[in-house]
Phi, psi and omega in degrees: 000151181269184183282349179293153180279339178256137180291150178285143179226071187295336182262001180265108182293344179269351182298123179085358180262121180282159176299322178298318178297316179301311183296317179299315179296319180293321178294321178294322182285314186259323194086158183300314183300313181290325177296321177295331176282323180289320177233102188279083174231146189302322184293346175269348183256318187256111179047059186290143173208159178299313184299311182292324179292318178299317180301314180293312184295327180291337180247010180229092186302321182294323180288319178298320179299319178295319179295317178298319178296317178295320178298316177297320176300315180297318177301315178296318181295316179296317179295319179297316179295321179295319177296319181296322180290328179287337171095000000 
């Protein structure tokens, strides 16, 4: 083990990614309306904002899990498209 207090997680794609970063990337990728359809939670439909969504997601484990799963899907999709374009 190294001198850092947190263990290394080289195979975990979420390691080091904040919830705010995930949410910001998902909003940039989908936009609020489509994100609200992908993860059906009220804070994505009614007056959505990063701040209000973060507040909800930080205290609602099932919703955070859905956002994390969607983020992982988007990462895989973006990587797949990049590989396809390279040929």
